[in-house]
C-alpha positions in Angstrom: 0.0 0.0 0.0 1.5 3.4 -1.0 0.5 6.9 -0.1 2.0 10.0 -1.7 1.2 13.6 -1.0 3.3 16.4 -2.3 6.8 15.8 -0.9 5.8 12.8 1.4 6.0 9.1 0.4 4.7 6.3 2.6 4.8 2.6 1.9 3.5 -0.3 3.9 3.8 -3.9 2.7 3.5 -7.4 4.0 5.1 -10.7 2.8 3.9 -14.2 3.8 5.0 -17.7 3.2 3.0 -20.8 4.2 4.6 -23.8 5.9 6.5 -26.3 3.8 6.3 -30.0 4.8 9.4 -32.2 4.7 8.1 -34.1 1.7 7.7 -30.8 -0.2 11.2 -29.6 0.5 13.7 -29.6 -2.4 16.1 -32.6 -2.2 19.1 -30.4 -1.6 17.3 -28.4 1.1 16.6 -31.6 3.2 20.3 -31.8 4.0 20.4 -28.3 5.5 19.1 -29.3 8.9 20.4 -26.1 10.5 17.9 -24.0 8.5 14.7 -25.9 9.4 12.7 -27.1 12.3 11.7 -30.6 13.3 8.1 -31.7 13.5 6.7 -34.2 16.0 8.0 -37.1 13.8 11.6 -35.7 13.6 11.0 -34.6 10.0 12.4 -31.2 8.8 9.9 -28.5 7.8 9.8 -24.8 7.2 7.2 -23.0 9.3 4.9 -20.3 8.0 6.1 -16.7 8.4 5.2 -13.2 7.7 7.0 -9.9 7.5 5.6 -6.4 7.8 7.7 -3.5 6.3 7.3 0.3 6.4 9.2 2.9 4.4 8.8 6.7 4.4 10.6 9.5 2.6 10.3 13.2 2.6 11.8 15.5 -0.1 13.3 18.4 1.8 14.8 20.0 -1.3 15.1 18.9 -4.9 18.4 17.2 -4.2 17.9 16.3 -0.6 15.7 13.3 0.4 15.2 12.1 4.0 14.3 8.3 4.2 13.3 5.9 6.9 12.7 2.2 6.6 11.6 -0.4 9.2 11.6 -4.0 8.1 10.4 -7.2 9.7 8.3 -5.4 12.4 
């Protein structure tokens, strides 16, 4: 979602990924046990996750821009 007004720019976005079961992991990924969690059966899986991000900028002058970004909030 983006909002712009004169010199102000605001952006809010979200990213989401559903869980990935062990059987659905790529063959090469199954060997990377340090990256994944174990389910009740000891099988590796990737849990679902989401990330919320916010960015803002304000044009002070034509050649001067103030920016702020907050990610994974």
